[in-house]
C-alpha positions in Angstrom: 0.0 0.0 0.0 1.1 3.5 -0.8 -0.2 7.0 -1.4 -0.9 8.5 -4.8 -1.2 12.2 -5.6 -4.8 13.4 -6.0 -6.0 16.8 -7.2 -9.0 16.8 -4.9 -7.7 15.4 -1.6 -4.0 15.7 -2.0 -3.3 11.9 -1.6 -5.3 8.7 -1.9 -4.5 5.2 -0.6 -3.6 2.7 -3.4 -2.4 -0.9 -3.5 -0.4 -3.0 -5.9 -1.6 -6.7 -5.7 -0.1 -9.9 -7.0 -2.9 -12.4 -7.7 -2.3 -16.1 -7.3 -2.7 -18.2 -10.4 -6.4 -19.0 -10.9 -7.5 -16.3 -8.5 -10.7 -14.5 -9.6 -10.8 -11.5 -7.3 -11.6 -8.2 -8.8 -10.5 -4.7 -7.9 -13.9 -4.2 -6.2 -13.4 -7.4 -4.1 -10.0 -6.2 -2.9 -11.4 -2.7 -2.0 -14.4 -4.1 -0.2 -12.1 -6.4 1.9 -9.8 -3.6 2.9 -12.8 -1.4 3.7 -14.2 -4.0 6.1 -10.9 -4.2 7.9 -9.6 -0.6 7.9 -10.6 2.8 9.0 -12.6 4.9 6.5 -9.7 7.2 5.7 -7.4 4.2 4.9 -9.8 2.6 2.4 -8.0 1.7 -0.8 -9.3 3.9 -3.7 -7.1 2.4 -6.5 -6.0 -1.2 -7.0 -3.3 -2.2 -9.5 -2.7 -5.8 -10.4 1.0 -6.6 -11.1 3.0 -9.7 -11.9 5.8 -8.9 -9.4 6.7 -6.2 -6.9 10.2 -4.8 -7.4 12.6 -5.4 -4.5 16.1 -4.3 -3.7 18.9 -6.8 -3.3 18.3 -6.8 0.4 14.7 -7.7 -0.1 13.0 -4.4 0.7 10.1 -3.3 -1.4 11.1 -0.5 -3.7 8.0 1.7 -3.0 9.2 4.6 -5.3 9.2 2.3 -8.3 5.8 0.8 -7.4 4.4 4.3 -7.1 6.0 5.5 -10.3 4.5 2.6 -12.3 1.1 3.2 -10.8 1.2 6.9 -11.7 2.3 6.0 -15.3 -0.5 3.5 -15.6 -3.1 6.0 -14.4 -1.8 8.7 -16.8 -2.0 6.3 -19.8 -5.5 5.2 -18.8 -6.7 8.8 -18.5 -5.1 9.7 -21.9 -6.8 6.7 -23.5 -10.2 7.7 -22.0 -9.9 11.3 -23.1 -9.1 10.2 -26.7 -12.1 7.9 -26.8 -14.4 10.8 -25.7 
C-alpha cells in the first residue's frame, strides 16, 4: 500500500496486488475487503494488479518504483479515456 497524488484530496491510498494463479478476485473485491478491515480514511481507492513487486537486493520493497509505475498507468489510462471521448 502507498499513497498516490490526487487533485481533490492531496493523496489517496492505493495498492499493488499480486494475484495467485487461478484467483478471480476483482478490484472491487479487494477494495471491499480492505474497507471492512480498515478505518474509513485508509480505504483503498485504487488497485493495480501486477506480476511482481520490485525489491532491492536486500529484499526491501522499492516503493518509489511501485508508485511511479502506478502513476504512469493512471496517466496512460486517462489519456486513453480522453481520446475515446
